C-alpha positions as CSV (number, residue, x, y, z in Angstrom):
1,X,26.3,39.1,5.6
2,X,26.0,40.0,1.9
3,X,28.3,38.5,-0.8
4,X,31.3,40.6,-1.9
5,X,30.7,43.3,-4.6
6,X,33.0,41.5,-7.1
7,X,32.6,37.8,-6.9
8,X,34.4,37.1,-10.1
9,X,37.4,39.1,-8.8
10,X,37.3,37.6,-5.2
11,X,40.7,37.0,-3.6
12,X,41.9,33.4,-3.9
13,X,41.0,32.4,-0.3
14,X,37.5,33.9,-0.7
15,X,37.1,32.1,-4.0
16,X,38.0,28.8,-2.5
17,X,35.4,29.3,0.2
18,X,32.7,30.2,-2.3
19,X,33.5,27.2,-4.5
20,X,33.6,24.8,-1.5
21,X,30.1,25.7,-0.3
22,X,27.4,23.0,-0.7
23,X,25.1,25.4,-2.7
24,X,25.5,27.3,-5.9
25,X,26.7,30.8,-5.3
26,X,25.6,33.1,-8.1
27,X,25.3,36.7,-9.3
28,X,23.0,37.9,-12.1
29,X,21.9,41.1,-13.8
30,X,18.5,42.2,-12.4
31,X,17.1,43.5,-15.6
32,X,18.0,40.5,-17.9
33,X,18.4,37.7,-15.3
34,X,21.6,36.7,-17.0
35,X,24.2,35.1,-14.8
36,X,27.5,37.1,-14.3
37,X,29.0,34.6,-11.9
38,X,28.3,30.9,-10.9
39,X,30.3,28.8,-8.5
40,X,31.7,25.4,-9.5
41,X,29.0,23.6,-7.5
42,X,26.5,24.4,-10.3
43,X,27.9,21.6,-12.5
44,X,27.9,19.1,-9.7
45,X,24.2,19.7,-8.9
46,X,22.7,20.2,-12.4
47,X,25.3,18.8,-14.7
48,X,25.7,21.9,-17.0
49,X,29.2,23.4,-17.3
50,X,29.6,26.8,-15.6
51,X,30.5,28.5,-18.8
52,X,27.1,27.5,-20.3
53,X,25.4,29.2,-17.4
54,X,27.3,32.4,-18.3
55,X,27.1,32.2,-22.1
56,X,23.3,31.6,-22.4
57,X,21.5,34.9,-21.8
58,X,18.3,33.1,-20.7
59,X,19.9,30.0,-19.1
60,X,17.8,30.2,-15.8
61,X,14.4,30.6,-17.5
62,X,15.2,28.0,-20.2
63,X,16.1,25.3,-17.6
64,X,13.3,26.0,-15.1
65,X,10.6,23.4,-14.9
66,X,7.9,24.5,-17.4
67,X,5.3,24.5,-14.6
68,X,7.4,26.9,-12.5
69,X,8.5,29.5,-15.1
70,X,5.6,32.0,-14.8
71,X,5.5,31.9,-11.0
72,X,9.3,32.2,-10.5
73,X,9.8,35.0,-13.1
74,X,6.9,37.0,-11.7
75,X,8.1,36.6,-8.2
76,X,11.6,37.6,-9.0
77,X,10.5,40.7,-11.1
78,X,8.2,41.9,-8.3
79,X,10.8,41.4,-5.6
80,X,13.4,43.3,-7.6
81,X,11.0,46.2,-8.3
82,X,10.4,46.5,-4.5
83,X,14.1,45.9,-3.8
84,X,13.2,43.1,-1.4
85,X,15.4,40.2,-0.6
86,X,13.5,36.9,-1.1
87,X,13.7,33.1,-0.8
88,X,11.7,30.7,-2.9
89,X,11.6,27.0,-4.0
90,X,11.4,25.8,-7.5
91,X,12.4,23.0,-9.9
92,X,15.1,23.0,-12.5
93,X,15.8,20.3,-15.2
94,X,19.2,18.8,-14.9
95,X,21.3,17.9,-17.9
96,X,20.4,14.2,-17.6
97,X,16.6,15.0,-17.4
98,X,16.3,14.7,-13.6
99,X,14.1,17.2,-11.7
100,X,16.1,19.0,-9.1
101,X,14.4,21.0,-6.3
102,X,16.3,24.2,-5.3
103,X,15.8,26.7,-2.5
104,X,17.1,30.0,-3.8
105,X,17.9,32.8,-1.3
106,X,18.3,36.1,-3.2
107,X,19.6,39.5,-2.0
108,X,19.3,42.8,-3.8
109,X,22.6,44.6,-4.3
110,X,22.7,48.2,-5.5
111,X,25.1,48.8,-8.4
112,X,25.8,52.5,-8.6
113,X,23.1,55.1,-8.5
114,X,20.3,53.2,-10.3
115,X,21.7,49.8,-11.2
116,X,20.7,46.6,-9.3
117,X,22.3,43.2,-9.2
118,X,21.0,40.0,-7.8
119,X,23.0,37.6,-5.7
120,X,22.0,34.3,-4.1
121,X,22.7,30.8,-3.0
122,X,20.8,27.8,-4.5
123,X,20.6,24.8,-2.2
124,X,19.6,21.3,-3.5
125,X,16.5,20.3,-1.4
126,X,15.4,17.4,-3.6
127,X,15.7,14.9,-0.8
128,X,13.6,17.0,1.5
129,X,10.9,17.5,-1.1
130,X,10.8,13.8,-1.8
131,X,10.4,13.1,2.0
132,X,7.6,15.6,2.2
133,X,6.0,13.9,-0.8
134,X,6.1,10.5,0.9
135,X,4.4,12.0,3.9
136,X,1.7,13.6,1.8
137,X,1.2,10.4,-0.1
138,X,0.8,8.4,3.1
139,X,-1.7,10.9,4.4
140,X,-3.7,10.7,1.2
141,X,-3.7,6.9,1.2
142,X,-4.8,6.8,4.9
143,X,-7.7,9.2,4.2
144,X,-8.9,7.2,1.3
145,X,-8.3,4.0,3.2
146,X,-10.7,5.1,5.9
147,X,-13.3,5.6,3.2
148,X,-12.5,2.3,1.5
149,X,-12.8,0.5,4.8
150,X,-16.3,1.8,5.5
151,X,-17.5,1.1,2.0
152,X,-16.0,-2.4,2.0
153,X,-17.7,-3.2,5.4
154,X,-21.1,-2.4,3.9
155,X,-20.4,-3.9,0.5
156,X,-19.1,-7.2,2.0
157,X,-22.4,-7.5,3.9
158,X,-24.3,-7.1,0.6
159,X,-22.1,-9.6,-1.2
160,X,-22.5,-12.1,1.6
161,X,-26.3,-12.0,1.0
162,X,-25.9,-12.2,-2.8
163,X,-23.5,-15.2,-2.7
164,X,-25.4,-16.9,0.0
165,X,-28.8,-16.9,-1.6
166,X,-27.3,-17.6,-5.0
167,X,-25.5,-20.7,-3.8
168,X,-28.8,-21.8,-2.1
169,X,-30.6,-21.3,-5.4
170,X,-28.0,-23.3,-7.3
171,X,-28.3,-26.2,-4.9
172,X,-32.1,-26.4,-5.4
173,X,-32.3,-26.3,-9.2
174,X,-31.3,-28.7,-12.0
175,X,-27.7,-27.7,-13.2
176,X,-28.9,-28.2,-16.8
177,X,-31.6,-25.5,-16.6
178,X,-31.2,-21.9,-17.8
179,X,-32.0,-20.8,-14.2
180,X,-28.9,-22.6,-13.0
181,X,-26.8,-20.9,-15.7
182,X,-28.2,-17.5,-14.8
183,X,-27.5,-18.1,-11.1
184,X,-24.0,-19.2,-11.8
185,X,-23.4,-15.9,-13.7
186,X,-24.7,-13.9,-10.7
187,X,-22.3,-15.9,-8.4
188,X,-19.3,-15.2,-10.8
189,X,-20.1,-11.5,-10.8
190,X,-20.3,-11.5,-7.0
191,X,-17.0,-13.2,-6.7
192,X,-15.5,-10.6,-9.1
193,X,-16.9,-7.8,-6.9
194,X,-15.5,-9.5,-3.8
195,X,-12.0,-9.5,-5.4
196,X,-12.3,-5.7,-6.1
197,X,-13.3,-5.1,-2.5
198,X,-10.3,-7.1,-1.3
199,X,-8.1,-4.9,-3.5
200,X,-9.6,-1.8,-2.0
201,X,-8.9,-3.1,1.5
202,X,-5.4,-4.2,0.6
203,X,-4.2,-0.9,-0.7
204,X,-5.7,0.9,2.3
205,X,-4.0,-1.6,4.6
206,X,-7.4,-2.5,6.1
207,X,-7.9,-6.0,4.8
208,X,-7.9,-8.7,7.5
209,X,-4.7,-10.7,7.2
210,X,-3.2,-13.8,8.7
211,X,0.6,-13.5,8.7
212,X,2.9,-16.4,8.7
213,X,6.6,-17.1,8.2
214,X,7.1,-17.4,4.4
215,X,10.3,-17.6,2.3
216,X,10.0,-15.0,-0.5
217,X,12.3,-16.9,-2.8
218,X,10.3,-20.1,-2.5
219,X,7.1,-18.2,-3.0
220,X,8.4,-16.6,-6.2
221,X,9.5,-20.0,-7.5
222,X,6.1,-21.5,-6.7
223,X,4.3,-18.6,-8.4
224,X,6.4,-18.3,-11.5
225,X,4.4,-20.8,-13.6
226,X,1.2,-18.7,-12.9
227,X,3.1,-15.5,-13.7
228,X,4.2,-17.0,-17.0
229,X,0.6,-17.7,-18.0
230,X,-0.4,-14.2,-16.9
231,X,2.1,-12.3,-19.0
232,X,1.8,-14.5,-22.1
233,X,4.3,-16.2,-24.4
234,X,5.5,-12.9,-26.0
235,X,7.2,-11.9,-22.8
236,X,10.2,-13.8,-21.5
237,X,10.3,-14.4,-17.7
238,X,13.6,-14.6,-16.0
239,X,13.7,-15.6,-12.3
240,X,16.9,-15.3,-10.2
241,X,16.5,-16.5,-6.6
242,X,19.4,-15.9,-4.3
243,X,20.8,-18.8,-2.4
244,X,19.7,-19.2,1.2
245,X,16.4,-18.6,2.9
246,X,14.7,-15.2,2.6
247,X,12.0,-15.4,5.4
248,X,9.6,-12.6,6.2
249,X,6.4,-12.4,8.2
250,X,3.5,-11.6,5.9
251,X,0.2,-12.9,4.5
252,X,1.0,-15.4,1.8
253,X,-2.0,-14.5,-0.3
254,X,-1.1,-10.8,-0.1
255,X,2.5,-11.3,-1.3
256,X,1.1,-13.4,-4.2
257,X,-1.2,-10.5,-5.0
258,X,1.8,-8.2,-5.1
259,X,3.6,-10.5,-7.6
260,X,0.5,-10.8,-9.8
261,X,-0.3,-7.1,-9.8
262,X,3.3,-6.1,-10.7
263,X,3.4,-8.8,-13.4
264,X,0.1,-7.6,-14.9
265,X,1.5,-4.0,-14.8
266,X,4.6,-5.2,-16.6
267,X,2.6,-7.1,-19.2
268,X,0.6,-4.0,-20.0
269,X,3.8,-2.0,-20.4
270,X,5.1,-4.5,-23.1
271,X,2.2,-5.1,-25.6
272,X,4.7,-6.1,-28.3
273,X,6.7,-8.4,-26.0
274,X,9.8,-8.0,-23.9
275,X,11.5,-9.3,-20.7
276,X,10.3,-9.5,-17.1
277,X,13.0,-10.2,-14.6
278,X,12.2,-11.2,-11.0
279,X,14.9,-11.5,-8.4
280,X,15.3,-11.9,-4.6
281,X,18.2,-11.3,-2.3
282,X,18.9,-10.7,1.4
283,X,20.5,-7.3,1.9
284,X,21.8,-5.0,4.7
285,X,20.6,-1.4,4.6
286,X,23.2,0.8,6.3
287,X,22.4,4.1,8.0
288,X,23.8,6.1,5.0
289,X,21.8,3.9,2.5
290,X,18.6,4.3,4.7
291,X,18.9,8.1,4.2
292,X,18.7,7.5,0.5
293,X,15.8,5.0,0.8
294,X,13.6,7.2,3.1
295,X,11.4,6.2,4.9
296,X,13.3,2.8,5.3
297,X,15.3,2.4,8.5
298,X,18.7,0.7,8.7
299,X,18.5,-3.1,9.1
300,X,18.3,-6.4,7.2
301,X,15.8,-6.8,4.4
302,X,14.6,-9.2,1.7
303,X,14.8,-7.3,-1.6
304,X,12.2,-8.4,-4.1
305,X,12.7,-6.7,-7.5
306,X,10.7,-6.9,-10.7
307,X,12.1,-5.3,-13.8
308,X,10.5,-5.0,-17.2
309,X,11.8,-3.8,-20.6
310,X,8.7,-1.8,-21.3
311,X,8.0,1.8,-22.3
312,X,8.9,3.2,-18.8
313,X,7.2,6.1,-17.0
314,X,7.8,9.8,-17.3
315,X,8.4,11.7,-14.1
316,X,4.8,13.0,-13.7
317,X,3.3,9.4,-14.1
318,X,6.0,7.9,-11.8
319,X,5.1,10.5,-9.1
320,X,1.4,9.4,-9.2
321,X,1.9,5.7,-9.8
322,X,0.7,4.6,-6.3
323,X,-2.3,7.0,-6.2
324,X,-5.6,5.1,-5.9
325,X,-7.6,5.1,-9.1
326,X,-4.8,6.8,-11.1
327,X,-4.3,5.0,-14.5
328,X,-2.9,5.9,-17.9
329,X,-5.0,3.2,-19.5
330,X,-8.2,3.9,-21.4
331,X,-11.7,3.8,-19.9
332,X,-12.6,0.3,-19.0
333,X,-9.1,-1.0,-19.3
334,X,-7.8,-0.5,-15.8
335,X,-9.1,0.1,-12.3
336,X,-6.2,2.2,-11.1
337,X,-5.9,0.3,-7.9
338,X,-3.3,-2.3,-8.8
339,X,-0.2,-0.4,-7.8
340,X,-2.1,1.2,-4.9
341,X,-2.8,-2.4,-3.7
342,X,0.9,-3.2,-3.9
343,X,1.7,-0.1,-1.9
344,X,-0.8,-1.0,0.8
345,X,0.3,-4.6,1.2
346,X,4.0,-3.8,1.4
347,X,3.4,-1.0,3.9
348,X,1.3,-3.4,6.0
349,X,4.1,-6.0,5.9
350,X,6.5,-3.4,7.4
351,X,8.3,-2.7,4.2
352,X,8.4,-0.1,1.4
353,X,8.4,-0.1,-2.4
354,X,10.4,2.1,-4.7
355,X,10.1,2.8,-8.5
356,X,13.0,3.4,-10.9
357,X,11.7,4.2,-14.3
358,X,12.5,6.4,-17.3
359,X,10.8,6.6,-20.7
360,X,12.3,4.1,-23.0
361,X,14.3,2.4,-20.3
362,X,11.7,0.2,-18.7
363,X,10.6,0.0,-15.0
364,X,12.0,-1.5,-11.9
365,X,10.1,-2.0,-8.7
366,X,12.2,-2.7,-5.6
367,X,10.3,-4.1,-2.6
368,X,12.1,-4.1,0.8
369,X,10.6,-6.5,3.4
370,X,12.1,-6.9,6.9
371,X,14.2,-10.1,7.1
372,X,13.2,-12.4,10.0
373,X,16.1,-14.1,11.8
374,X,14.0,-16.5,13.8
375,X,10.6,-18.3,13.6
376,X,7.6,-16.1,13.4
377,X,4.3,-16.5,15.0
378,X,1.6,-17.9,12.7
379,X,-1.5,-15.8,13.0
380,X,-3.9,-18.4,11.8
381,X,-6.0,-20.9,13.8
382,X,-5.0,-24.4,12.9
383,X,-7.7,-27.0,13.5
384,X,-6.8,-29.2,10.5
385,X,-7.6,-32.5,12.3
386,X,-10.6,-31.2,14.2
387,X,-12.2,-29.7,11.1
388,X,-12.7,-33.1,9.6
389,X,-15.0,-34.2,12.4
390,X,-18.6,-33.1,11.9
391,X,-19.9,-31.2,14.8
392,X,-23.0,-32.3,16.7
393,X,-26.1,-30.0,16.7
394,X,-25.3,-27.0,18.9
395,X,-26.9,-23.9,20.3
396,X,-25.3,-20.9,18.6
397,X,-25.6,-17.2,19.7
398,X,-25.6,-15.2,16.5
399,X,-24.9,-11.5,16.7
400,X,-25.1,-9.5,13.5
401,X,-26.5,-6.0,13.0
402,X,-27.1,-6.3,9.3
403,X,-30.5,-7.9,9.1
404,X,-30.2,-9.8,5.8
405,X,-26.9,-11.3,6.7
406,X,-28.3,-12.3,10.1
407,X,-31.4,-14.0,8.4
408,X,-29.2,-15.8,5.8
409,X,-26.8,-17.0,8.5
410,X,-29.6,-18.3,10.7
411,X,-31.2,-20.2,7.8
412,X,-27.9,-21.9,6.9
413,X,-27.1,-22.9,10.5
414,X,-30.7,-24.1,11.2
415,X,-30.6,-26.2,8.0
416,X,-27.5,-27.9,9.4
417,X,-29.4,-28.9,12.5
418,X,-28.2,-26.2,14.9
419,X,-30.3,-24.1,17.2
420,X,-29.8,-20.4,16.7
421,X,-30.4,-17.5,19.1
422,X,-30.3,-14.3,17.0
423,X,-29.4,-10.8,18.2
424,X,-29.0,-7.6,16.3
425,X,-26.7,-5.9,18.8
426,X,-24.4,-6.5,21.7
427,X,-26.9,-5.4,24.4
428,X,-29.5,-7.8,23.0
429,X,-26.9,-10.6,22.9
430,X,-26.1,-10.1,26.6
431,X,-29.8,-10.4,27.5
432,X,-30.1,-13.6,25.5
433,X,-27.0,-15.0,27.2
434,X,-28.2,-14.3,30.7
435,X,-31.3,-16.4,29.9
436,X,-29.5,-19.2,28.0
437,X,-25.9,-19.1,29.3
438,X,-25.6,-22.8,30.2
439,X,-26.9,-24.0,26.8
440,X,-24.8,-21.8,24.4
441,X,-22.0,-23.8,22.6
442,X,-20.7,-21.1,20.3
443,X,-20.9,-17.3,19.9
444,X,-20.9,-16.2,16.2
445,X,-20.5,-12.4,16.1
446,X,-19.8,-9.6,13.7
447,X,-16.8,-7.4,14.6
448,X,-17.8,-3.9,13.6
449,X,-21.1,-3.0,15.3
450,X,-22.6,-0.2,17.3
451,X,-23.0,0.6,20.1
452,X,-20.8,-2.4,21.2
453,X,-18.2,-4.0,18.9
454,X,-17.8,-7.8,18.7
455,X,-14.6,-7.9,20.8
456,X,-16.3,-5.7,23.5
457,X,-19.2,-8.0,23.5
458,X,-17.0,-11.1,23.9
459,X,-15.2,-9.4,26.9
460,X,-18.6,-9.0,28.6
461,X,-19.7,-12.5,27.7
462,X,-16.7,-14.1,29.3
463,X,-17.9,-13.1,32.7
464,X,-21.3,-14.8,32.1
465,X,-20.1,-17.8,30.2
466,X,-16.3,-18.4,30.7
467,X,-14.5,-20.3,28.0
468,X,-17.3,-20.2,25.4
469,X,-15.9,-20.7,21.9
470,X,-16.1,-17.6,19.7
471,X,-16.1,-17.2,15.9
472,X,-15.8,-13.6,14.6
473,X,-17.1,-12.7,11.1
474,X,-16.4,-9.5,9.2
475,X,-15.2,-8.0,5.9
476,X,-13.4,-5.2,7.7
477,X,-12.1,-5.2,11.3
478,X,-9.9,-2.2,11.5
479,X,-7.7,-2.8,14.5
480,X,-10.4,-4.5,16.6
481,X,-9.0,-8.1,16.4
482,X,-5.4,-7.2,16.6
483,X,-2.9,-4.5,15.7
484,X,-3.3,-3.2,12.1
485,X,-6.1,-5.6,11.3
486,X,-3.9,-8.7,11.8
487,X,-5.9,-11.6,13.4
488,X,-4.1,-12.7,16.5
489,X,-3.2,-16.4,17.0
490,X,-6.0,-18.5,18.5
491,X,-8.8,-16.2,17.3
492,X,-11.5,-17.9,15.2
493,X,-12.4,-15.7,12.2
494,X,-14.3,-16.0,8.9
495,X,-14.0,-13.3,6.3
496,X,-17.0,-11.8,4.5
497,X,-18.3,-12.3,2.0
498,X,-18.5,-16.0,2.9
499,X,-20.6,-18.8,1.3
500,X,-23.0,-21.1,3.2
501,X,-20.5,-24.0,2.7
502,X,-17.6,-22.0,4.0
503,X,-19.6,-20.9,7.0
504,X,-20.7,-24.4,7.9
505,X,-17.2,-25.7,7.5
506,X,-15.8,-23.0,9.8
507,X,-18.5,-23.4,12.5
508,X,-18.0,-27.2,12.5
509,X,-14.2,-26.6,12.8
510,X,-14.6,-24.3,15.8
511,X,-17.1,-26.6,17.5
512,X,-15.0,-29.8,16.9
513,X,-11.9,-28.0,18.1
514,X,-13.7,-27.0,21.3
515,X,-14.8,-30.6,21.8
516,X,-11.3,-31.8,21.3
517,X,-10.0,-29.3,23.9
518,X,-12.5,-30.5,26.4
519,X,-11.5,-34.1,25.9
520,X,-7.8,-33.2,26.4
521,X,-8.6,-31.2,29.6
522,X,-10.6,-34.2,31.1
523,X,-7.8,-36.7,30.6
524,X,-5.9,-37.4,33.9
């Protein structure tokens, strides 16, 4: 059904119908593209008075997004020449500077013998476009996350070797010598590289995490002194923690990393000083509110917000803020993964992060994390008392496919008095276990291996040596130790890159814990 021939002279009932529609009903001259009629909905959607649409001869072209002008004008001219009805999407700039996506359905109306008019309906599809953008962003991050996970797996093996041998070297030389100073610099560089690797894994949601029940408000209070030192004296820190508990299930270290990354981002946005406000509150997201906060679902959340009084972000920067390696800083002044890391951590914790920013108005990050009503399971192994007891020499089955890590690990364990049976794969480990099943006290295995993963190997080992203690090691586990890379309760795990000292401590902890369990089971 085509619009009436004379919209501006429509009967009263038809006029009411036109003006009540959710879209902008319009009519324009085909040759000049000047509007002859615009419904009242135009002001509600874009903010400009209807009369301005009619008075300005080039209103439509002037208020198109600059990047869409050539495409839209060409498409409209071509369709008019061919007298072809057409529908297309484009962006217009609202009176308050917002970018509004419109879907414009246009029909060609003949006006006399040769004249042509254009009529159409513009629908506001901004919400749909934003939802599509969220999906696209998630897909991009997932794809890069797969790459980051693979790189981190290999890189953490290399870093384990570097840190391990450097610590061994430091232990064998006089601390006052130049050699010791040089080795210490190597160790510091390796630690810095390990931090970058962890950031890569965090933004890609592939870092191994140990979730626990934490109170976000308490964590912010505990971290505020460190944040103050990070942002410097020229920036005033204001903290507002809502009364009552704000418990969520998350990795404490990761939430601290979110706070630090956002604080550093705020500091860089306020080089001459300003204000950083951090607030927490418990909030209920209704169904209607959830539609505005897509992809959040309705429910109870802890809202953590960080607001700075800095320069703010233009729309194009805001749209790319969470993209990995995107930065507006100069070369060498930013990695471009700080906000991507925040995005990855929050998503892994079951929440979502939103940006509200305009040039000259500062920036606000709102982080929604699911509120926990009851106690949450702690995903970490707690052997606090047992760890203090030094383990007796034991026979350890070591399974690691990266040769230099395997050699280093064997040297460290042998130096501690343990006997080590080394295997470079799951099948070789099974052969060793069949020959030494009764003597093996601990299985120390990598997680990501081929052709058999660590968990698959342990499942096979259980049939040959039931109840043998297991300690996994990896810098990247994927979902092999639990859903979404979260280590399940009761699973022994040490993260690469580890140092010789941390490896020995963890091995002693697992062995002592197994000994304690045996004692308890033998008691009447």
